[in-house]
C-alpha positions as CSV (number, residue, x, y, z in Angstrom):
1,M,45.9,87.1,81.9
2,L,47.4,85.8,85.2
3,N,46.8,82.1,85.9
4,K,46.5,80.6,89.4
5,K,50.1,79.7,89.5
6,H,51.1,83.3,88.8
7,L,48.7,84.6,91.4
8,V,50.2,82.3,94.0
9,L,53.7,83.3,93.1
10,L,52.9,87.0,93.3
11,A,51.2,86.5,96.7
12,S,54.2,84.6,97.9
13,T,56.6,87.3,96.6
14,G,54.5,90.0,98.3
15,A,54.5,88.1,101.6
16,I,58.3,87.8,101.4
17,T,58.6,91.5,100.5
18,L,56.5,92.5,103.5
19,A,58.3,90.1,105.8
20,G,61.6,91.6,104.6
21,A,60.4,95.1,105.3
22,A,59.3,94.1,108.7
23,T,62.6,92.4,109.4
24,A,64.5,95.5,108.2
25,Q,62.6,97.7,110.7
26,A,62.6,95.2,113.6
27,D,66.1,96.1,114.9
28,T,65.4,99.3,116.9
29,L,66.4,97.6,120.2
30,E,69.6,96.3,118.7
31,D,70.5,99.6,117.1
32,T,69.8,101.4,120.4
33,M,72.0,99.0,122.3
34,E,74.8,99.4,119.8
35,R,74.5,103.2,119.8
36,G,74.2,103.3,123.6
37,A,71.4,105.9,123.5
38,V,67.8,106.4,122.6
39,Q,67.0,108.7,119.8
40,C,64.1,110.7,121.1
41,G,62.0,113.1,119.0
42,V,60.8,116.0,121.1
43,S,59.1,119.4,120.5
44,D,60.9,122.6,119.5
45,G,60.5,123.8,123.1
46,L,57.3,123.4,125.1
47,P,57.6,123.9,128.9
48,G,56.3,121.0,130.9
49,F,56.4,118.6,128.0
50,S,59.8,118.9,126.4
51,A,62.1,121.9,126.7
52,P,65.7,122.5,127.7
53,D,66.3,124.1,131.1
54,D,68.8,127.0,131.7
55,D,71.7,124.4,131.6
56,G,70.5,122.8,128.4
57,N,69.1,119.7,130.0
58,W,65.8,118.6,128.5
59,Q,62.9,118.4,130.9
60,G,59.2,117.5,130.7
61,I,56.6,114.7,130.9
62,D,57.4,113.7,127.3
63,V,61.1,113.8,128.0
64,D,60.5,111.4,131.0
65,V,59.0,108.8,128.6
66,C,62.3,108.7,126.7
67,R,64.2,108.6,129.9
68,A,62.1,105.7,131.1
69,V,62.8,103.8,127.9
70,A,66.5,104.5,128.2
71,A,66.4,103.3,131.8
72,A,64.6,100.1,130.8
73,V,66.8,99.3,127.9
74,L,70.2,100.7,128.8
75,G,69.9,101.0,132.6
76,D,70.7,104.7,132.3
77,S,67.9,107.3,132.0
78,E,70.4,109.9,130.8
79,A,71.4,107.8,127.7
80,V,69.1,109.8,125.4
81,N,69.8,112.0,122.4
82,Y,67.0,114.6,122.0
83,I,66.1,115.7,118.5
84,S,64.0,118.8,118.4
85,L,61.2,118.6,115.8
86,N,58.3,120.9,114.8
87,A,54.8,119.6,114.1
88,V,55.5,119.3,110.3
89,E,58.8,117.4,110.7
90,R,57.9,115.0,113.5
91,F,56.3,112.1,111.6
92,T,58.8,112.0,108.8
93,A,61.6,111.9,111.3
94,L,60.1,108.8,112.9
95,Q,59.3,107.1,109.6
96,S,62.8,107.7,108.3
97,G,64.5,106.2,111.4
98,E,66.0,109.6,112.5
99,V,64.4,109.0,115.9
100,D,63.5,105.8,117.7
101,V,60.5,107.2,119.5
102,L,58.4,110.4,119.0
103,S,57.5,111.8,122.4
104,R,56.2,115.2,121.5
105,N,52.7,116.2,122.7
106,T,51.2,114.3,119.7
107,T,47.5,113.5,119.4
108,W,46.4,109.9,118.8
109,T,44.0,109.9,115.8
110,T,42.7,107.2,113.4
111,T,44.7,108.6,110.4
112,R,47.9,108.9,112.3
113,D,47.6,105.4,113.8
114,T,46.5,103.6,110.6
115,T,48.0,105.3,107.5
116,L,51.4,106.6,108.5
117,G,53.1,103.3,109.3
118,L,53.2,104.3,113.0
119,N,51.8,103.0,116.3
120,F,50.8,105.0,119.4
121,T,51.9,103.3,122.6
122,G,49.7,104.8,125.2
123,V,48.4,108.2,126.5
124,T,50.7,110.3,128.7
125,F,48.2,113.2,128.9
126,Y,44.5,113.4,128.2
127,D,44.0,116.8,126.8
128,G,41.5,118.9,124.7
129,Q,41.7,122.0,122.5
130,G,41.1,125.3,124.2
131,F,41.5,129.1,123.6
132,M,43.6,131.8,125.2
133,V,42.4,135.4,124.9
134,P,43.5,138.8,126.3
135,S,41.9,139.3,129.7
136,D,40.8,142.9,128.9
137,L,38.5,141.6,126.1
138,N,36.2,140.2,128.8
139,I,35.4,137.1,126.6
140,T,34.0,134.2,128.6
141,S,33.0,131.7,125.9
142,V,34.3,130.4,122.6
143,D,30.9,131.2,121.1
144,E,31.9,134.9,121.4
145,L,34.8,134.4,118.9
146,D,32.8,134.7,115.7
147,G,34.9,136.7,113.2
148,A,38.1,136.6,115.3
149,S,41.6,136.3,114.0
150,I,43.1,133.1,115.6
151,C,46.7,132.2,115.8
152,I,47.3,128.5,115.2
153,Q,50.2,126.1,114.6
154,S,50.4,124.3,111.2
155,G,50.5,120.5,110.9
156,T,48.4,120.0,114.0
157,T,44.9,118.6,114.8
158,T,44.0,122.0,116.1
159,E,43.6,123.3,112.5
160,L,41.0,120.7,111.7
161,N,39.2,121.0,115.0
162,L,38.9,124.7,114.7
163,A,37.5,124.5,111.2
164,D,35.0,121.8,112.3
165,Y,33.8,123.7,115.3
166,F,33.3,127.0,113.7
167,R,31.6,125.5,110.7
168,A,29.3,123.4,112.9
169,N,28.3,126.5,114.8
170,D,27.9,128.8,111.8
171,M,30.8,131.0,112.9
172,E,33.7,132.5,110.9
173,F,37.3,133.0,111.8
174,N,40.5,134.3,110.2
175,P,43.4,131.8,110.7
176,I,46.9,133.2,111.3
177,V,49.1,130.2,110.8
178,F,52.7,129.7,112.1
179,D,55.2,126.8,111.8
180,T,56.3,126.5,115.5
181,S,54.7,127.1,118.9
182,E,57.3,129.8,119.6
183,Q,56.2,131.7,116.5
184,T,52.6,131.2,117.4
185,V,52.8,132.7,120.8
186,G,55.1,135.4,119.4
187,G,52.4,136.3,116.9
188,Y,49.7,136.4,119.6
189,Q,51.8,138.6,121.9
190,A,52.6,140.9,119.0
191,G,48.8,141.4,118.4
192,R,48.8,139.5,115.0
193,C,45.6,137.8,116.2
194,D,42.8,138.1,118.8
195,V,43.0,134.5,120.1
196,L,45.5,131.7,120.3
197,T,44.2,128.1,120.1
198,S,46.0,124.9,121.0
199,D,45.7,122.0,123.5
200,T,44.9,123.4,126.9
201,S,48.1,122.0,128.3
202,Q,50.1,123.8,125.6
203,L,48.2,127.0,126.2
204,A,49.3,126.8,129.9
205,A,52.9,126.3,128.8
206,L,52.7,129.2,126.3
207,R,51.0,131.5,128.7
208,I,53.9,131.5,131.1
209,Q,56.2,132.5,128.3
210,L,54.3,135.8,127.8
211,S,56.0,138.9,129.1
212,D,53.0,139.4,131.4
213,P,51.0,136.1,131.8
214,S,48.3,137.9,133.8
215,T,47.2,139.8,130.7
216,S,45.8,136.6,129.1
217,M,43.3,133.9,130.3
218,I,42.5,130.4,129.1
219,L,38.8,129.9,128.5
220,S,37.1,127.0,130.1
221,D,35.6,125.7,126.9
222,V,37.2,122.6,125.4
223,I,36.2,121.6,121.8
224,S,38.0,118.3,121.2
225,K,39.6,115.2,122.6
226,E,43.4,115.3,122.4
227,P,44.9,112.1,123.9
228,L,48.7,112.8,123.7
229,G,51.2,110.0,123.7
230,P,54.4,108.4,122.4
231,V,54.7,107.0,118.9
232,V,56.9,104.3,117.3
233,R,57.2,102.8,113.8
234,Q,55.0,99.8,112.9
235,G,56.8,96.5,112.2
236,D,58.9,96.3,115.3
237,D,56.8,94.7,118.0
238,T,59.6,94.3,120.5
239,W,60.3,98.1,120.5
240,F,56.6,98.8,120.5
241,N,56.2,96.7,123.7
242,I,59.2,98.3,125.4
243,V,57.9,101.9,124.9
244,K,54.4,100.9,125.8
245,W,55.3,99.0,129.0
246,S,57.8,101.7,130.1
247,L,54.8,104.0,130.4
248,F,52.7,101.2,132.0
249,A,55.4,100.6,134.6
250,M,55.2,104.2,135.7
251,L,51.4,104.1,136.0
252,N,51.5,100.7,137.8
253,A,54.1,102.1,140.2
254,E,52.0,105.1,141.1
255,E,48.9,102.8,141.7
256,L,51.0,100.5,143.9
257,G,52.5,103.4,145.9
258,V,56.1,102.8,144.6
259,N,58.1,105.9,143.8
260,S,61.8,106.9,143.4
261,D,62.1,107.6,147.1
262,N,60.9,104.2,148.4
263,V,61.7,101.8,145.5
264,D,64.7,100.3,147.3
265,E,62.6,99.7,150.4
266,M,59.8,98.2,148.2
267,L,62.2,95.5,147.0
268,E,61.4,93.7,150.3
269,S,57.6,94.1,149.8
270,E,55.4,91.0,150.3
271,N,52.9,92.4,147.8
272,P,53.1,90.1,144.8
273,N,52.2,92.9,142.4
274,I,55.1,95.0,143.6
275,A,57.5,92.0,143.5
276,R,56.6,91.4,139.9
277,L,56.9,95.0,139.0
278,L,60.4,95.3,140.5
279,G,61.7,92.0,139.1
280,E,61.8,90.2,142.5
281,D,59.3,87.6,141.4
282,G,59.9,86.4,137.8
283,N,61.4,88.3,134.8
284,Y,58.6,90.1,133.1
285,G,61.1,91.9,130.9
286,E,62.2,88.7,129.2
287,G,59.6,88.9,126.5
288,M,61.0,92.3,125.5
289,N,64.6,91.1,125.7
290,L,65.1,93.2,128.8
291,E,66.6,92.4,132.2
292,A,64.4,91.6,135.2
293,D,65.1,95.0,136.8
294,W,63.9,97.0,133.8
295,A,61.0,98.6,135.7
296,Y,63.1,99.1,138.9
297,N,65.5,101.1,136.8
298,I,62.6,103.3,135.4
299,I,61.1,104.0,138.8
300,S,64.4,104.5,140.6
301,Q,65.8,106.9,138.0
302,V,62.7,108.6,136.6
303,G,59.9,108.0,139.1
304,N,56.3,107.0,138.8
305,Y,53.7,108.7,136.6
306,G,52.4,110.9,139.4
307,Q,55.9,112.2,140.2
308,S,56.5,113.0,136.5
309,F,53.2,114.7,136.2
310,D,53.6,116.8,139.4
311,R,57.1,118.1,138.7
312,N,56.6,118.8,135.0
313,V,53.1,120.1,134.5
314,G,51.3,119.7,137.9
315,M,51.1,121.8,141.0
316,D,54.8,121.5,141.7
317,S,55.6,123.1,138.3
318,P,55.1,126.6,136.9
319,L,52.2,125.4,134.8
320,E,50.2,124.3,137.9
321,I,47.8,122.0,135.9
322,E,45.4,120.0,137.9
323,R,45.5,116.2,137.5
324,G,41.8,116.2,136.5
325,I,41.1,113.3,134.1
326,N,44.8,112.4,134.2
327,K,44.3,111.0,137.7
328,L,44.5,107.2,138.1
329,W,41.4,105.2,137.5
330,T,41.3,104.5,141.3
331,E,40.9,108.2,141.9
332,G,38.2,108.9,139.3
333,G,40.6,109.6,136.3
334,L,41.3,107.9,133.0
335,Q,44.9,106.7,133.6
336,Y,44.9,102.9,133.7
337,A,47.6,100.4,133.0
338,P,47.3,96.6,132.4
339,P,48.9,94.5,135.2
340,I,52.4,93.1,135.2
341,R,52.0,89.4,135.6
């Protein structure tokens, strides 16, 4: 039997062990500075979110998060090493320290946020699960898909959402499961399934990869909430804050009308909110061990959130996704960042 002294000793030892583990993990900023680059976990190629262009340069709204972090920490948005990960690999790569941040169209859920030793840092894209079907089937609603064969990617929330929805509506389906998004759309195009399901944004990205995108349509039905955002390891509050506030800086910049084209002019602004954002009034990076111009570097090199959205997934991109609920809160959307002050 353990006496009180033993219990106190064990509790103290446990506290020391936990503190040691936290200390061991709490050096991501130092490691990044020494390495001279951010290790960024991205998808295995999803246009608009994270995919290499024809010259091998990674582009996308998720890529821009890593570029923003690199700009804030290193003053250079190009100081990023991109590690391509499929849905099954992504969390292990972050947990093991292979990547510093996972920015890979990943849904924020209770289980992922509380049981994997990870922290979500914000929402880059509010999404929902939808369905893509061949246009010639004349299907207009998900409720017409009873008995359908459905292509789906493994290791995603879409698997669970699909099962929940069909069970709740007394419908049946035949899952055709693939490991990567490329394999999934390939299976759909080859006729392995009747329907492809994923986040609506991913469906838009996959649709443009079809040999003839006009042969398929995305149904208007959305069956889930899919808030997508960057993820970091728990136990490193400084790095958590850096990734979180890098996104918040981009959102605040859009709200304040500061972008990559006018940021130098805005250095002279008399608006105190802009002055604080750009480091002209106080150093709000100090608490994250960053220089006062951390947000200026993000905006000048990457742009604000609206610029990132428009060029990667919005109307200036091949995906042509409407801002919708991803508009700023001032315009009726859900995107909202705490103030810098």
